[in-house]
C-alpha positions as CSV (number, residue, x, y, z in Angstrom):
1,M,0.0,0.0,0.0
2,R,1.3,3.4,-0.8
3,E,2.5,5.6,2.0
4,P,-0.4,8.1,2.6
5,R,0.0,11.8,2.1
6,E,-0.7,14.3,4.8
7,A,-4.3,15.6,5.2
8,R,-7.2,15.4,7.6
9,R,-9.2,12.2,7.8
10,N,-12.5,12.5,6.0
11,L,-14.7,9.4,5.8
12,R,-16.6,9.4,2.5
13,T,-17.6,6.8,0.0
14,T,-16.0,7.3,-3.4
15,P,-17.0,4.9,-6.3
16,G,-14.6,3.6,-8.8
17,A,-11.4,2.9,-7.0
18,R,-8.9,2.1,-9.8
19,S,-7.0,-0.5,-7.7
20,C,-10.0,-2.9,-7.3
21,G,-13.0,-1.3,-8.9
22,R,-14.9,-1.4,-5.6
23,P,-16.2,1.5,-3.5
24,F,-13.5,2.6,-1.0
25,I,-13.1,4.9,2.0
26,R,-10.7,7.8,1.8
27,L,-8.9,8.3,5.1
28,A,-7.3,11.7,5.6
29,C,-5.6,12.3,8.9
30,G,-4.7,15.9,9.7
31,P,-1.2,16.4,8.2
32,L,-1.0,12.7,7.7
33,A,-1.3,10.3,4.8
34,V,-4.4,9.5,2.8
35,C,-5.0,5.8,2.0
36,C,-7.8,3.8,0.4
37,L,-9.6,0.9,2.0
38,S,-12.4,-1.0,0.4
39,L,-15.7,-1.0,2.3
40,A,-15.6,-4.8,2.7
41,D,-12.1,-4.6,4.2
42,L,-13.2,-1.8,6.5
43,N,-16.2,-3.7,7.7
44,A,-14.2,-6.8,8.2
45,A,-11.6,-5.0,10.2
46,G,-14.2,-3.0,12.2
47,A,-14.4,0.7,11.5
48,S,-12.9,2.9,14.2
49,P,-14.7,6.0,15.5
50,D,-13.9,9.2,13.6
51,Y,-11.9,11.0,16.3
52,L,-10.9,13.8,14.0
53,N,-14.4,15.0,13.1
54,G,-16.5,13.6,16.0
55,T,-20.1,12.7,15.8
56,R,-22.1,14.2,13.0
57,W,-24.5,16.7,14.6
58,F,-27.3,16.7,12.1
59,P,-29.8,15.2,11.6
60,R,-29.6,13.1,14.8
61,V,-28.6,16.0,17.0
62,W,-28.8,14.1,20.3
63,R,-25.7,12.0,19.3
64,A,-23.5,15.0,19.9
65,Y,-24.3,14.8,23.6
66,G,-23.5,11.1,24.1
67,P,-20.2,9.4,24.9
68,A,-17.8,8.4,22.1
69,R,-17.9,4.7,21.2
70,V,-14.3,3.5,21.7
71,P,-13.9,-0.2,21.0
72,P,-12.5,-2.2,23.9
73,P,-9.0,-3.6,23.6
74,K,-8.6,-7.2,22.2
75,L,-6.8,-9.0,25.0
76,G,-6.8,-12.5,23.4
77,N,-4.4,-13.9,20.9
78,G,-5.2,-13.1,17.3
79,A,-6.5,-15.5,14.6
80,E,-3.2,-15.7,12.8
81,L,-1.5,-17.1,15.9
82,R,-4.2,-19.6,16.5
83,R,-4.1,-20.7,12.9
84,M,-0.3,-21.3,13.0
85,V,-0.4,-23.7,16.0
86,H,-0.3,-27.3,14.9
87,D,0.3,-30.4,16.9
88,G,1.5,-28.4,19.9
89,K,4.1,-26.5,17.8
90,L,4.4,-23.0,16.5
91,E,6.7,-23.0,13.5
92,L,7.9,-19.5,12.7
93,S,9.7,-18.1,9.7
94,V,10.9,-14.5,9.9
95,K,7.9,-13.3,7.8
96,E,5.5,-15.2,10.0
97,L,7.2,-13.8,13.1
98,L,6.6,-10.3,11.9
99,N,3.0,-11.0,11.1
100,L,2.5,-12.2,14.7
101,V,4.3,-9.2,16.1
102,V,2.0,-6.8,14.2
103,E,-1.1,-8.8,15.3
104,N,-0.3,-9.5,18.9
105,N,2.6,-7.5,20.3
106,L,1.3,-5.6,23.3
107,D,3.7,-2.6,22.9
108,I,2.4,-2.1,19.4
109,A,-1.2,-2.6,20.5
110,A,-0.8,0.0,23.2
111,G,1.1,2.4,20.9
112,R,-1.8,2.3,18.4
113,Y,-3.8,4.5,20.9
114,I,-1.3,7.5,20.6
115,V,-2.6,8.4,17.2
116,P,-6.3,8.5,18.2
117,I,-5.3,10.5,21.2
118,A,-3.7,13.1,18.9
119,E,-6.7,13.1,16.7
120,T,-9.0,13.9,19.7
121,D,-6.7,16.9,20.3
122,I,-7.4,18.1,16.8
123,L,-11.1,17.7,17.3
124,R,-10.9,19.6,20.6
125,A,-8.8,22.4,19.0
126,K,-11.4,22.7,16.2
127,S,-13.9,23.8,18.8
128,G,-11.6,26.6,19.9
129,Q,-10.5,24.9,23.1
130,A,-6.9,24.2,24.1
131,A,-5.3,20.9,23.0
132,R,-4.4,18.7,25.9
133,G,-1.2,17.4,24.4
134,V,0.1,13.9,23.4
135,P,1.9,11.5,25.8
136,A,5.7,11.7,25.5
137,V,5.5,15.0,23.5
138,A,6.7,18.2,25.2
139,L,4.2,21.0,25.1
140,P,5.1,24.7,24.9
141,S,4.6,26.0,28.4
142,E,3.6,29.5,27.1
143,L,0.5,28.0,25.5
144,F,-0.3,25.1,27.8
145,A,0.8,25.9,31.3
146,T,-2.6,27.4,32.1
147,A,-4.5,26.5,29.0
148,I,-6.2,23.2,30.0
149,G,-9.9,23.9,30.1
150,A,-9.4,27.3,28.5
151,G,-9.5,28.3,24.8
152,I,-9.3,31.3,22.5
153,G,-12.1,33.0,24.4
154,G,-14.7,32.5,27.1
155,A,-18.4,32.1,26.9
156,S,-20.2,35.1,28.4
157,A,-23.4,34.7,30.4
158,V,-26.7,35.8,29.2
159,S,-27.4,39.3,30.5
160,G,-30.8,40.2,31.9
161,G,-30.5,43.8,30.7
162,G,-33.1,45.1,28.4
163,T,-36.0,42.9,29.5
164,G,-37.8,45.3,31.9
165,P,-39.6,48.5,31.5
166,A,-36.4,50.4,32.3
167,A,-34.9,49.1,29.1
168,I,-36.5,51.9,27.1
169,S,-34.9,55.0,28.4
170,A,-33.8,58.4,27.0
171,S,-30.6,58.3,29.1
172,A,-27.3,57.6,27.4
173,R,-25.2,54.6,28.5
174,Q,-21.8,53.1,27.9
175,I,-21.5,50.2,25.6
176,V,-18.4,47.9,25.8
177,I,-18.5,44.6,23.8
178,G,-15.6,42.1,24.1
179,P,-14.9,38.8,22.5
180,R,-17.5,36.2,23.0
181,G,-17.7,32.4,22.5
182,V,-15.4,29.9,20.9
183,F,-15.3,28.2,17.5
184,D,-18.0,25.9,18.4
185,P,-21.2,28.0,18.6
186,D,-23.3,27.7,21.7
187,F,-26.9,28.5,22.5
188,Q,-28.0,29.6,25.9
189,L,-31.6,29.5,27.2
190,N,-32.8,30.7,30.6
191,L,-36.4,30.5,31.7
192,S,-37.6,31.8,35.1
193,F,-40.9,32.4,36.8
194,D,-41.2,34.8,39.8
195,R,-43.9,36.2,42.0
196,T,-43.0,39.0,44.5
197,S,-45.1,40.9,47.0
198,S,-43.8,44.2,48.2
199,P,-45.3,46.3,51.0
200,L,-45.6,50.1,50.3
201,N,-45.7,52.9,52.8
202,T,-48.1,55.0,50.6
203,V,-51.0,54.3,48.3
204,H,-50.5,57.4,46.2
205,V,-47.7,55.9,44.0
206,A,-49.2,52.5,43.2
207,G,-52.8,53.0,44.3
208,V,-52.5,50.0,46.7
209,P,-50.6,49.3,49.9
210,T,-49.1,46.0,48.6
211,V,-47.9,45.4,45.1
212,T,-47.8,41.8,43.9
213,T,-45.9,41.2,40.7
214,P,-45.9,37.8,38.9
215,S,-43.4,37.7,36.0
216,G,-42.0,35.2,33.5
217,V,-38.7,35.8,31.7
218,M,-37.0,34.0,28.8
219,Q,-33.4,34.8,27.9
220,T,-31.6,33.4,24.9
221,R,-28.2,33.9,23.3
222,Y,-26.3,32.5,20.3
223,E,-22.6,33.3,20.2
224,Q,-19.6,32.2,18.2
225,S,-16.0,33.2,17.5
226,F,-14.0,32.7,14.3
227,P,-10.2,32.2,13.7
228,S,-9.9,35.7,12.3
229,G,-10.5,37.2,15.7
230,T,-14.1,38.0,15.0
231,S,-16.9,37.1,17.4
232,F,-20.6,37.9,17.4
233,S,-23.7,37.2,19.4
234,V,-27.4,37.4,18.9
235,T,-29.5,37.8,22.0
236,F,-33.3,37.7,22.4
237,N,-35.0,38.3,25.7
238,A,-38.7,38.4,26.4
239,Q,-40.7,39.1,29.6
240,R,-44.3,39.0,30.7
241,Q,-45.1,40.9,33.8
242,S,-48.4,41.8,35.6
243,S,-48.9,43.8,38.7
244,T,-51.6,44.8,41.2
245,Q,-50.5,48.4,41.2
246,Q,-52.7,51.0,39.5
247,F,-52.1,53.5,36.7
248,L,-50.0,51.1,34.4
249,L,-50.1,51.6,30.7
250,F,-50.1,47.8,30.1
251,N,-51.1,45.1,32.5
252,P,-49.9,42.6,31.9
253,A,-47.0,44.1,30.0
254,Y,-45.0,42.2,27.4
255,T,-41.4,43.5,26.8
256,A,-38.9,42.1,24.4
257,R,-35.4,43.0,23.3
258,L,-33.4,41.7,20.3
259,S,-29.7,42.6,20.1
260,V,-26.8,41.8,17.7
261,A,-23.2,42.4,18.7
262,V,-20.0,42.0,16.7
263,N,-16.4,42.4,17.9
264,Q,-13.2,42.3,16.0
265,E,-9.7,42.2,17.6
266,V,-7.3,44.5,15.7
267,L,-3.9,43.9,17.3
268,N,-3.6,41.4,20.1
269,G,-5.7,38.4,19.1
270,F,-6.0,39.2,15.4
271,G,-5.4,36.7,12.6
272,F,-5.7,33.0,11.8
273,A,-2.2,32.1,13.0
274,V,-2.8,33.3,16.5
275,N,-6.4,32.1,16.9
276,R,-5.7,28.7,15.3
277,R,-2.6,28.1,17.5
278,F,-4.0,25.2,19.4
279,L,-5.2,23.5,16.2
280,N,-1.8,24.0,14.5
281,I,-0.1,22.5,17.6
282,A,-2.5,19.6,17.6
283,Q,-1.8,18.9,13.9
284,N,1.9,18.9,14.5
285,D,1.4,16.6,17.4
286,L,-0.5,14.2,15.2
287,T,2.5,14.0,12.9
288,I,4.7,13.5,15.9
289,S,2.4,10.8,17.2
290,R,2.8,8.8,14.0
291,E,6.5,9.0,14.4
292,L,6.3,7.9,18.0
293,F,4.2,4.9,16.8
294,R,6.7,4.2,14.0
295,Q,9.5,4.2,16.7
296,T,7.4,1.8,18.8
297,V,6.9,-0.5,15.9
298,S,10.6,-0.4,14.9
299,T,11.6,-1.2,18.5
300,A,9.1,-4.1,18.7
301,V,10.3,-5.5,15.4
302,M,13.9,-5.2,16.4
303,N,13.3,-6.9,19.7
304,A,11.4,-9.7,18.0
305,L,14.1,-10.3,15.4
306,N,16.8,-10.3,18.0
307,A,14.8,-12.8,20.2
308,Y,14.2,-14.9,17.1
309,W,17.9,-15.1,16.3
310,D,18.7,-15.7,20.0
311,L,16.4,-18.7,19.8
312,V,18.0,-20.0,16.6
313,A,21.4,-19.6,18.2
314,A,20.2,-21.4,21.4
315,R,19.0,-24.3,19.3
316,E,22.3,-24.4,17.4
317,N,24.1,-24.5,20.7
318,V,21.9,-27.4,21.8
319,R,22.7,-29.2,18.5
320,V,26.5,-28.6,19.1
321,L,26.3,-30.0,22.6
322,E,24.3,-33.0,21.6
323,E,26.9,-33.8,19.0
324,A,29.6,-33.2,21.6
325,L,27.9,-35.5,24.1
326,A,27.6,-38.2,21.5
327,A,31.3,-37.9,20.7
328,N,32.3,-38.0,24.4
329,R,30.1,-41.1,25.0
330,K,31.8,-42.8,22.1
331,L,35.2,-41.9,23.4
332,Y,34.2,-43.2,26.8
333,E,33.0,-46.5,25.4
334,D,36.1,-46.9,23.3
335,N,38.4,-46.1,26.2
336,R,36.5,-48.6,28.4
337,K,36.9,-51.3,25.8
338,Q,40.6,-50.5,25.5
339,Y,40.9,-50.7,29.3
340,E,39.2,-54.0,29.4
341,M,41.6,-55.3,26.8
342,G,44.5,-54.0,28.9
343,L,45.5,-51.5,26.3
344,M,44.6,-48.3,28.3
345,A,45.0,-47.0,31.8
346,M,42.0,-46.6,34.1
347,L,42.8,-42.8,34.3
348,D,41.9,-42.4,30.6
349,V,38.5,-44.1,31.2
350,V,37.8,-41.8,34.2
351,Q,38.7,-38.7,32.2
352,A,36.4,-39.7,29.4
353,E,33.6,-40.5,31.9
354,S,34.1,-37.1,33.5
355,E,33.9,-35.4,30.1
356,V,30.6,-37.2,29.4
357,A,29.2,-35.8,32.7
358,S,30.4,-32.3,31.9
359,A,28.8,-32.5,28.4
360,R,25.5,-33.7,29.9
361,R,25.5,-30.8,32.3
362,D,26.3,-28.3,29.5
363,L,23.5,-29.8,27.4
364,I,21.0,-29.4,30.2
365,V,22.0,-25.7,30.6
366,A,21.8,-25.2,26.9
367,R,18.3,-26.8,26.7
368,T,17.0,-24.7,29.6
369,D,18.5,-21.6,28.0
370,A,16.7,-22.4,24.7
371,Q,13.5,-22.8,26.7
372,L,14.0,-19.4,28.2
373,K,14.7,-17.8,24.8
374,E,11.6,-19.5,23.4
375,L,9.5,-18.1,26.3
376,Q,10.9,-14.6,25.6
377,L,10.1,-14.9,21.9
378,K,6.5,-16.0,22.6
379,N,6.0,-13.1,25.0
380,L,6.7,-10.8,22.0
381,V,4.3,-12.4,19.6
382,C,1.2,-13.1,21.8
383,K,-1.1,-11.2,24.0
384,D,-2.1,-14.1,26.2
385,L,1.0,-15.9,27.2
386,A,-0.9,-18.6,29.1
387,G,-2.6,-19.6,25.9
388,V,0.6,-20.7,24.3
389,A,2.6,-21.7,27.4
390,N,2.6,-25.4,26.4
391,V,3.2,-24.7,22.7
392,E,6.7,-25.2,21.4
393,A,8.0,-22.3,19.3
394,V,10.2,-23.5,16.4
395,A,12.3,-21.1,14.4
396,V,12.6,-22.5,10.9
397,D,14.9,-19.9,9.3
398,P,18.6,-20.4,9.8
399,L,21.0,-17.7,10.9
400,P,21.8,-15.4,7.9
401,E,25.1,-15.6,6.1
402,P,27.1,-12.4,5.5
403,R,26.4,-10.9,2.1
404,D,28.1,-8.1,0.3
405,G,24.9,-6.2,-0.2
406,D,24.2,-6.0,3.6
407,L,26.8,-3.2,4.0
408,P,25.6,0.1,2.5
409,A,27.8,3.0,1.5
410,L,28.4,5.1,4.6
411,Q,27.3,8.4,3.1
412,E,24.2,6.9,1.7
413,A,23.4,5.3,5.1
414,L,23.8,8.7,6.7
415,K,21.5,10.4,4.2
416,T,18.9,7.6,4.7
417,A,19.1,8.0,8.5
418,L,18.6,11.8,8.3
419,R,15.6,11.3,6.1
420,N,13.9,8.4,8.0
421,R,14.8,8.5,11.7
422,S,11.7,8.9,13.8
423,E,13.6,10.8,16.5
424,L,14.6,13.5,14.0
425,R,11.0,13.9,12.8
426,Q,9.9,14.3,16.4
427,A,12.6,16.9,17.1
428,E,11.6,18.8,13.9
429,G,7.9,18.7,15.1
430,D,9.0,20.1,18.5
431,V,10.9,23.0,16.7
432,A,7.7,23.7,14.6
433,N,5.6,23.9,17.8
434,R,8.1,26.3,19.4
435,E,7.9,28.5,16.3
436,L,4.1,28.6,16.5
437,T,4.4,29.5,20.2
438,L,6.8,32.4,19.3
439,R,4.3,33.8,16.8
440,Y,1.7,33.8,19.6
441,T,3.9,35.4,22.2
442,R,5.0,38.1,19.7
443,N,1.3,38.9,19.0
444,N,0.6,38.9,22.7
445,L,3.1,41.8,23.2
446,K,0.7,44.1,21.4
447,P,-2.0,46.2,23.2
448,V,-5.6,44.8,23.1
449,V,-7.6,46.9,20.6
450,G,-11.1,45.8,19.6
451,V,-13.7,47.5,17.5
452,F,-17.4,46.6,17.9
453,A,-20.8,47.3,16.6
454,Y,-24.1,46.8,18.4
455,Y,-27.8,46.9,17.3
456,A,-30.8,46.4,19.5
457,S,-34.6,46.6,19.2
458,S,-37.1,46.8,22.1
459,A,-40.8,46.4,22.5
460,L,-43.4,47.2,25.2
461,V,-47.0,46.0,24.5
462,S,-49.9,44.3,26.1
463,S,-49.8,40.9,24.3
464,V,-47.3,38.5,22.9
465,G,-47.9,38.9,19.1
466,P,-47.4,42.7,18.9
467,S,-44.2,42.3,21.0
468,F,-42.6,40.1,18.3
469,Q,-43.9,42.4,15.6
470,Q,-42.4,45.5,17.2
471,V,-39.0,43.8,17.8
472,W,-38.6,42.3,14.3
473,Q,-40.6,44.6,12.0
474,Q,-41.7,47.9,13.3
475,V,-38.7,48.6,15.5
476,P,-40.1,51.7,17.3
477,Y,-37.3,51.7,19.9
478,P,-34.0,51.0,18.1
479,E,-30.6,51.3,19.5
480,Y,-27.3,51.6,17.5
481,A,-23.8,51.6,18.9
482,A,-20.3,51.4,17.7
483,G,-16.9,52.0,19.2
484,F,-13.6,50.6,20.1
485,S,-11.8,49.6,23.3
486,V,-8.1,49.7,24.1
487,T,-6.3,48.0,26.9
488,I,-2.6,49.0,27.2
489,P,-0.7,47.1,29.8
490,I,1.8,49.3,31.5
491,L,5.4,47.8,31.5
492,N,4.0,44.7,29.8
493,R,6.4,42.5,31.8
494,S,4.4,39.2,31.7
495,A,4.1,39.3,27.9
496,Q,7.9,40.2,27.6
497,A,8.7,37.2,29.8
498,D,6.6,34.8,27.8
499,D,8.2,36.1,24.5
500,A,11.7,35.8,25.9
501,R,11.0,32.3,27.2
502,A,9.5,31.2,23.9
503,Q,12.6,32.4,22.1
504,I,14.9,30.6,24.6
505,E,12.9,27.3,24.3
506,L,13.0,27.6,20.5
507,R,16.8,28.0,20.6
508,Q,17.0,25.0,23.0
509,A,14.8,22.9,20.6
510,Q,17.0,23.8,17.7
511,L,20.1,22.7,19.6
512,S,18.2,19.5,20.5
513,L,17.5,18.9,16.9
514,R,21.2,19.3,16.0
515,R,22.1,16.9,18.9
516,S,19.6,14.4,17.5
517,Q,21.1,14.7,14.1
518,N,24.6,14.2,15.4
519,Q,23.4,11.2,17.5
520,A,21.8,9.7,14.4
521,E,25.1,10.1,12.5
522,L,27.0,8.5,15.4
523,D,24.5,5.6,15.6
524,V,24.8,4.9,11.9
525,R,28.6,5.0,11.9
526,S,28.7,2.7,15.0
527,A,26.2,0.3,13.4
528,V,28.2,0.1,10.2
529,I,31.4,-0.5,12.2
530,G,29.6,-3.2,14.2
531,L,28.4,-4.9,11.1
532,V,31.9,-4.9,9.6
533,Q,33.3,-6.4,12.9
534,A,30.5,-9.0,13.0
535,R,31.2,-10.0,9.4
536,A,35.0,-10.4,10.2
537,Q,34.1,-12.5,13.3
538,C,31.9,-14.7,11.2
539,E,34.7,-15.4,8.7
540,S,37.4,-16.0,11.4
541,T,35.2,-18.2,13.5
542,L,34.2,-20.3,10.5
543,R,37.9,-20.9,9.7
544,A,38.5,-21.7,13.4
545,V,35.7,-24.3,13.3
546,Q,37.2,-25.9,10.2
547,S,40.7,-26.0,11.7
548,S,39.7,-27.2,15.1
549,G,37.5,-29.9,13.5
550,A,40.4,-31.1,11.4
551,V,42.7,-31.2,14.5
552,R,40.1,-33.1,16.5
553,D,39.7,-35.7,13.7
554,A,43.4,-36.1,13.4
555,E,43.9,-36.5,17.1
556,Q,41.2,-39.2,17.2
557,K,43.0,-41.1,14.4
558,K,46.3,-40.8,16.4
559,L,44.5,-42.2,19.5
560,M,43.4,-45.2,17.5
561,L,47.0,-45.7,16.3
562,G,48.2,-45.4,19.8
563,V,50.3,-42.3,19.3
564,S,48.0,-39.9,21.2
565,T,46.2,-39.8,24.6
566,A,42.6,-39.7,25.6
567,Y,43.3,-36.4,27.4
568,R,44.6,-34.8,24.2
569,V,41.5,-36.0,22.3
570,I,39.3,-34.5,25.1
571,Q,41.2,-31.2,24.7
572,T,40.7,-31.1,21.0
573,Q,37.0,-32.0,21.4
574,R,36.6,-29.1,23.8
575,D,38.4,-26.7,21.4
576,F,36.1,-27.9,18.6
577,V,32.9,-27.3,20.7
578,S,34.2,-23.9,21.8
579,A,34.9,-22.9,18.2
580,Q,31.4,-23.9,17.2
581,F,30.0,-21.9,20.0
582,Q,32.0,-18.9,18.9
583,E,30.8,-19.4,15.3
584,V,27.2,-19.5,16.3
585,Q,27.6,-16.4,18.5
586,A,29.4,-14.6,15.7
587,R,26.6,-15.4,13.2
588,V,23.9,-14.3,15.7
589,N,25.9,-11.1,16.3
590,Y,26.0,-10.5,12.6
591,A,22.2,-11.0,12.4
592,K,21.7,-8.5,15.2
593,A,24.1,-6.1,13.8
594,K,22.1,-6.1,10.5
595,V,18.9,-5.5,12.5
596,Q,20.6,-2.7,14.4
597,L,21.9,-1.0,11.2
598,D,18.4,-1.0,9.8
599,R,17.1,0.5,13.0
600,M,19.7,3.2,13.1
601,M,18.9,4.1,9.5
602,G,15.2,4.3,10.2
603,M,14.6,1.5,7.7
604,T,13.3,-1.3,9.9
605,L,9.8,-1.2,8.5
606,Q,10.9,-0.8,4.9
607,Q,13.4,-3.6,5.1
608,N,10.8,-6.0,6.5
609,N,8.1,-4.9,4.0
610,L,5.8,-3.4,6.7
611,S,3.5,-0.4,6.0
612,L,3.0,1.9,9.0
613,D,-0.6,2.5,8.1
614,E,-1.3,-1.2,7.8
615,V,0.4,-1.8,11.1
616,L,-1.7,1.0,12.6
617,R,-4.8,-0.9,11.5
618,G,-3.4,-4.1,13.0
619,R,-2.6,-5.8,9.7
620,P,1.0,-6.8,8.5
């Protein structure tokens, strides 16, 4: 599957996919890759919730107020593992091993959640609220130290002003309108019913000594902000009030007020870059989260391959010791026959018998070590270890032989590492976040200047219908207002401190990126040297095995001719076994050095034909 390009995830059905001719789903993830899945494949795999876009609000509006449906984790071993177990054995090639790692490795399974976590941050930032950050990703303190639960603005409460008779007045008043709401619009509704009785000390004002006033009030507001720094609100308040007092124009009286307010930030808080800062950070974190997951997968694959080669080496050591035990037993039997014929001393028989006991002990240690290596490998390829505890894991691929193509050119390896290492992509994402933070703190140095406009219409009548007609059509009592507000912080020290800190942290992140680049170069050079050394060790230990084997065979022939001793034969047998051990260790070191070089170059997934997006979906 092609490596996806970077974009937000949008789930939509598109007919006519050229690859298979079937309808497919286009998945776009923030700044991430777009890939195509057939609907049948998606249904078979189980579609995950759309964390980037959330629940569709219309037409089933109630779904927006319910909990997200997050599938529970699958804690049992996968179908691929169960299919591969036959007759109490699990025969594994390297390819099959990697399939099981993708399906069942718990580190990878846990790492899959980091990308959805980052996607939920994008969803939260789209609403205008602060992103909460991604595990293992450093957050710019200037944005996030006090941002949890806060956003680019704050929702203002519905005001009761303008609903009573005093709303219509000839007196001038001051109007100040600040930013309102967040990117997600909100609707507020207050309903109240009240009945008050007030004693009076005169009957000349109200005509009665006690005034009883029942009233019902409805207050509504719709408000929203936009990334440009613009915000607006529409408020409609209505009230019905009756009274026992005399001399009223309307009883009951219906009052209503409609108002529209618009505010635009001019300096501090102006522009898309500033107001979308949380969304931009969250999108960068989504890219970083993919690199974190890539790093997790690479580490899990590397550990599994190393464990696989360790198991192969352990089984090779068992084979070597089984052959050594057989050879020592034959030597003991031959020596015993020679002793019974009077041709050999009892000391030679005892030495051979002691060597048999030593070989049997070494074989037991090697077999238990192989069992331990087998258990460690099974722990990396299954979720439920108890389910395969009695299954024998058999590695069917032999240790790799050194090849000329395994060693890349140093400069090409360095370029590949700088292009593919996940650590470098993470460090670059951190620098990008710091640059976004610096743009915000630079903007925050400016004074707060906002311009606003306000329109309102009021009504006072004796019934409901005319009140709506007056507010919306006749508008006998209009109000118009416009103005600006300026807030100039004297000294401005907090903004200066934040800006200076943002610059310092950016410089620190740039140095950390350089350090990561140098570390990547050091890792690649060390891995190349390690592979060269491992290859040289393979060649030398192979010659040592051949030489020690020839010496052992020659010494055995001499013993049969009576020109050598049993002790000398035992020594050559020990040397031969030791040489075989060294050869096995050199070959496993070479296999691990090749795995390490791929890891240091950031090519673990590519070298093993694994797609990050397929692994993210749980498929090899």
